[in-house]
N, C-alpha and C positions, 0 to 999 in steps of 0.2 A: 424480780430481778430484771434490770433494764438494759443489760449489755449483750444478751444472747440473741437479740433481734433488733431490727431497726424500728424505731417508734414511728408508726404511721397513724396520724389522727383520723378519726371518722370524717371530720370536715376539714379540708385542707387549710382554711384560713382561721380556724378556731380550735384551740386545744382546751379540753375541759377536764378539770380535776376536782374531785370531791375529797375534802379533808374534814374529819370529824373533830369537833372540839367539845367533848362532853363536859358538862358541868360537874366539877368535883364536889366532894362533901364540904370542903373548907377552902383554904387558899389554893390558888392554882399551883399544882405541884411540879417538882422538878422532873419527875418521870413523865408526866403528861406533856410538859414543855419539850422534853427531848424528842418525843414522838412527833410533835408538830413541826419542830425545827428541822427534822430530817426531811420532811416533805416540802417545806417551804422552799428549799433550795431548787426543787424541780418545777415549781408552779409559778415562779415569778413572772414568767412570760405567758401564763395560761389563764383561762377563766377560772377563778378560784372561789370556792364556796366553803364556808365552815358551817357545820351544823351545831347549834347550841341546844342541848337537851334541857329544856326548862323543867319538865316533869321527870324527876329522877328519884328513884325510890328512897335514897338516903336523905334527900332533901325533904321528902314527904314525912319521913320518920322524925326528922329533927324539927320540922315545922309544926308538929302537933300541939306543942305548948303555946305557940304563937302563930296561928295559921297565916299562910301567904295571902296577901291582898291581891288576888288574881285579877280582879277588875282593873286595878291600877296598872298591873303589868301588861294587861291586854291593850292598854291605850298607847303603848310604845309603838314606834314605827318599825318596819321590818329590819332596818339597818341598826336599830338600837340593840346593844348588847346588854341585857338586863343585869343589874346588880341585885341578885336575890337577897343579899345580905341586908339591903334596905328594908326588907320586909320580914326578917326573921330575928328572933330574940338573940341578943348578945353578939350579933354579926358573926355567928359561928358558921353559918352556911353561906358561902359566897360564890356567885358566878363571876370569877375573877379573871375572865379572859381579857376584859378591857384593860385591867391593871397589868396583866402579863404583856399585852400588846404594847402598852405604854413603856414597859421596861425593856423588852428584848425583841419585840416585833416592830419594824419600822414602816410597815404598810398594813392597812386594814384589808380584810377580805372584801371582795366586791359586794357580797351579800352575807349578812349574818342574821339568821332568822330565829325569831321567837316562834318556833315551829307550830305549836298548838294553836296560837292565836291566828296566825296567817294562813295555815294550811289545813284547818279542820275539815273543810269540805273535800279537799284532795284526799285526805286520809280516809274519810268515809267512803268516797268513790272507789278507792283501791280495795278497801275491805269488802265493800258490797260486790265488786266485780269478782273478787276471789271466791266469795260465797256462791255467786251465780255460776261460776265455772266449776263448782263442785269440790273446791279445794279447802273449804273452811266451814265451820259449823258453830252455831250459837247455843250456849247453855247458860241460863240464868243471867243474861246480860253480858256474859263474857263471850268473846269470839275467839276460837282456836283455829290455827292452821293445821290441816291434816297432812303430815309429812308423807304418809303413804301415797298421797296423790301427786307427789313430786318425784318422778322417776329418776331425776339426776341429783337427788339430795345427797350431799356428801362429796360432790365432784371437786369442790375447791379444797376442802380440808383432808379428803381421803377417809373421812369417818364413815363407818358402817353403822346404821341405826341399831342393828342387833347387838353390836359390841358395846354400846353406851350403857353405863350403869345407871339405871333409873334411881332418882332420889339422891344422887351424889352431889349435885349443885343446889337443888331446891327440892322441897317436899313434893312428891308426886300428887297431882290433883286427880282424884278418883273419877272425876267427870270426863277426863280426856279419853278419847278412843285409843290413843297410843301415847305412851309415857313421853315420847319425844315431841309430841305436838306442842306448839308454843302460842302465846297470846298475841292476838292482833288488836283486840280491844278489851280493856279491863274494867269491869263494873267497879265504881268507886264505893269506898266505905265511908261512913259518917265522918265528917270533918276533913276529908281529903279533897284536894282540888278536883274539879270535874267539869265536864262539858256535856251538853245534850247531844244525843246521837240516836240513830234509828234503833239502837239496842238498849237505850236507856242512858242515864247519867254514867259517865266513866271517863277514862283517859286512854290514850294510845298505848299499845305495847311498846317495848323497848325498840324493836326492830322496824316497825312500820313507819316510824317517823323518817327514817333515812330514805326509804323507798319513795315516800311522798315528796320529800325535799328534792331528791335527785330527778325524779320524773317531772316535777313541776318546772324546774329551772333548766335542767340539762336534757330533758326528754328521757325516754326509756332506754336510750343508748348513749353512752358517753365513753370517754377515753380511759381515764385513770381513776381508780378508787383506792384510797390509801387508808392505813390504820395500823395499829400495833399488832404484833404477831398473836397476842392473846385474844384478838377479835376475830380471828379466822373462824373459829368455832366456839360458840354457836352463832355469834352475831352476823358475820358476813355470810355464812352458809344459809342462815334463815332469811337474810335480806335477798339473796339470789332466788331462793325458793318462792318467796311471796311476790317478788317483782315479776318473775316468770309466770306465776300463776295468774297474775292480773293482766299481763300483756305478753303474748307469746314472742314478741320481737325484743323484749327487754334483754339488754346485754351490756356488760362492762368489758371493755377490750383488754385492759390490763389491771390486775390486782397487785398492789405493791404493799408489802408489810415490813415494818421496822422491827428490829430486835428489842429485847427487853432491857430495862434499866433497873438493876438490882443493887442492893446493899448487903454485903456479907452473905451472898447467896440467896437472899430473900427478896421477894418483890416489895417495892416501896408501897406502903399503904398507911393510912392513918391508924388503922386498927393495930398495926405493929409498932406505931410511933417511931417509924424510921424514915419518914418522908420529909424532905427538905422543901420548904415553901420558897417560891420565887421571891417573895417579899424579904425573907430572911437573907437569902443569898445576895440579892442586889442591894441590901442595906449596907453591905460590907465590901462588895465587889462591883466594879462597873458592869452594867448590863452587856456591854460589848465583849467583856471577858467571858461571860457565861455563853453568849452566842458563839464565840470562837471555839470554846471547848466542845459545845454540842455539835457544831458544824464539822469539827475535825474528826468526829466519830463517824464511821461508815453506817449508813442507815440500817443495814441488815445485821450489823454486829450486835450481839448481846453484851452489854457492858456491866461488869460487877465491880463495885467499889466498896471499900470500907469508908467510914466517914472521913477519916484523916486523909486517905488516898484521894478522895474527891476534892478536898480543899487544896491538897498539894498540886493536883492537876489544874485547879482553878488559878492558883498562883502562877503556874507556868503559862497558862493561857493569858492571864493579865499582863505578864511580862512581854509576851509576844505581840499583843495588840498595842501595848505602849511603844514597842520598838517600831511597829508599822507607822504609827502616827508621828513618832519623833522623826523617822526618816522622811515622811511626807512633809512635815513641818519645815525641816532643815532644807530640803530640796526646793520646796516652794519659795522659801525665803531667799535662797541663793538665786533662783530664777528671776525673782522680782527685781534684782539689780539691773536686769537687762531691759531697758526701755528701747524705744526705736533708735535713739541717738547713740546707744551703746552696743549696737549690733553691727559688725563689720559687713559692709555690702559687697566686698570683693568676692569674686567667684573662685579665687585661688584658695586652695586649702593646703596647709602644710602637712607633712607626714604625720605629725602627732595628732592634729585635729582629725585627720582622716581615719586614724586608728580608733579614736574615741567614737567618731561618727559610725564607723562600721560596727563597733561593739554595741552601741546603743540601738542600731537597727536590728541586730541579731537578738538583743535582749527583748525588744518590743515584739518581734515576730515570735520568739519562743514563748513569751507570756501569752499571746493571743492563741497560738496553736495548742499549747499545753492546757490552757483553761478549757477550751472547747473539747479537747480530747478526754480530759479527766471527767468533765461533766457528762459527756456522751457515754463514757465507759462506766455505767452504773453509779454515777454521782460520787466519784472518789474525790471529794472536796479536800479531805485531810492531806492526801498526797500532793494536791496542787498547792495548798498553803505552805507545805514544807519543802517544795521543790522550786518551781519557776517563780512563784511570788517572792520567796525568800531570796533567790538569786537576783531578782530584779531590784529588791530593796538594797542588797549589798552593792550592786552596781551604782545605784543612785548615791549611796554614801561615798563610794570611790570618786564619783564625778563631782562631788562637792568641792574638792580642793581646786579643781579647775574653775568652777563657777565662782568661788569665793575670791579669786584673784581680782575680779572686777574689771579685767581687761576686755577689750572688744572681742566678740566671738562671732563666728560665722552664723548667718541667719539659719542655715539648714540645720546646724547642730542645736541651736536654741529651740527651733521648732520641733525638732526630734525629742528633745528633753521635755518640752511641754506635752507632746503626744504621749510620751512614756508616763508622765504623771497622770494624765487624763485616763490612760488605759488602766493603770492601777486603781484609780478611783472607780472606774467603770466596773471592773470585776468585783471589787469590794462592795459596790452597790448591789450587784446581782446577788451576792451572798448575804446581803443585809448587814455588812460590816462597815459601811461608810456612813458616818454620822452627818447630819445636816449642820452641825455646829462647826465652827472653825477649828483647825487642828489644835491651836493653842488652848482653846476651851476644853477640848476632849482630854488633852494632856493634864490640864489642871484638875479635871474631874477624876482622873486616875490618881493623881496625887492626893486629892481630898479623901478618896476611899482608902488609900494606904495609911493616911493619918488616923482614920477611924479604926482600922485594924490594929495599928500600933498604939492606940489610945494616947495620941499626942496631938498637939496643935501646931500650926505653922510657927507660932512664936517659940514653942519648945524646940523645934528643929533649928530655928535661926539662932537660938541661944547656944545650942551645941556647936553650930558652925562657928559662932564667934569665939567660944571657948577653945575650940580646936585651932582656929586661926591664931589666937593668942599663944597657945602652946607651941605652935610651929614657929612663931616669931621668937619665942624664948628658947627654941631648939630643944623643947621637951618632947621629943618624938614618941617617947613611951606613952605619955598622956594623950598625945594627938592620935596615936594608933588605937588607944583604949576607947576614946570617944567614938572614933570611926567604927570600930568593931562592935561596940554596944548598940549603935544605931543600926548597923547592918543586921544584927540579930533580930531587930524589930521590923525589918523590911524597908529601911531607909538607907539608900546608898549615896555616899558623898562623891562628887566628881570635881576634881580640881582643874580649873581652866585658867592658866596663868596665875594671877594673884586672887582670883575669884573662885569661890566654892559654891556649886549648885548641888541639888539633890534630885534623885529620881526614885520611884518605887522599885523594889527588888524582892525576890522571894526571901522571906525571913528564915531563920534557922529553926524556929518553932512556930507553930500555928495554934492560936487559941480558937478551938472549935466548939467551945462550951457556951457561946453566947446565944441566948434565945431571944427571938423577936416575935 
């Protein structure tokens, strides 16, 4: 929780945040994206790291029929985000973070590490130091952390070792001194990916990779460590224990956890076949609509949707983002009418212009103040999107009539309008909602996605527009209304501007959610 205290970074000129991007079993999932999206909003001005887990047990299991070409993966540079699917049969197992980045993330992390390849020596050093400090032991090539040696174990989660049910999550290894002890280094089985180590061929445990990554790049002390609420125990608890055992000064100043994202009360997972892939969602909806939906949820909130509820919410988000870009497009177009020669240089302002000028100044100031306040108050992005940002867009639409007249305007007012547009773009950029494409291109992309959902083409819509125009000319208003209503059911809304009819996407009356991608 980020609002009960003032955030004070360890180093005044550098804010460090660690966000985990675990490799999923298949396509990058909606639930995992929701978790990362929540934290992206707070790290855009910070030093940002993502950990990519290359050695993941589900990947190993699925790769047995067609083993990973680990030597090929090891040749990648540290900033390369590996596509594990290139090396696994039928592309079933994918490290799809890059694809997700392409779709809904508009900035790459400063470092994305193939942890094992780049940090093997760091991992060994940490494990060896933990053993030397008497907090770990080796058995048959496996190295276990001894939780009894960690006096503060459970301080993050509130878990008490004695209360844990041995064997509930995984089968208890009889070689452990305590059933809660966890693996730091795992001896490899035949056919599994492995690396040479002081304890024989094997691979790192799940938790040690994070300690190695963070200590290597952020030192043993850094500001914010984030993750899903399901990672508090045992993952983050174990990470604290092993890092502290390796270095007594190890410390994360703030732990921040996001709520869960469930469907019909159940956690999204491939085993339950209830997980939406990002590829499926963005094949039918603009990535910015998904970004908006996820950003509008408070990061600590646990969100539960039925499949249909999720897509209805996505339709609403799509409509809101379209409104944002339409308002910016229209406002920018009206401002473009005012070149140097079309701006009144007089310092005299009439009462009407003065009122608009004052309202614009208030709007700009409120937008700036509210954005900073909402972000500082535990990252309440959703409240900002539905309050001052919306009010600013409404003001811009009201100001259009004045701008469209094309008469000379006072320089101060035009400059203020430009400042207002730039400020909206700035806050949208911070939130990752500002596309690098022109407004008109983004609007067309939204229309293209609406056509896909409606199973129509641009030619189909134009034919309906022509038929409706003919019906109106013939004063057959019953037919005209029928055509309009049929298209509205499919999410296509006609707008009559004088004698011309345009269309825009809208929420349909029914949503087809059975499409598989």
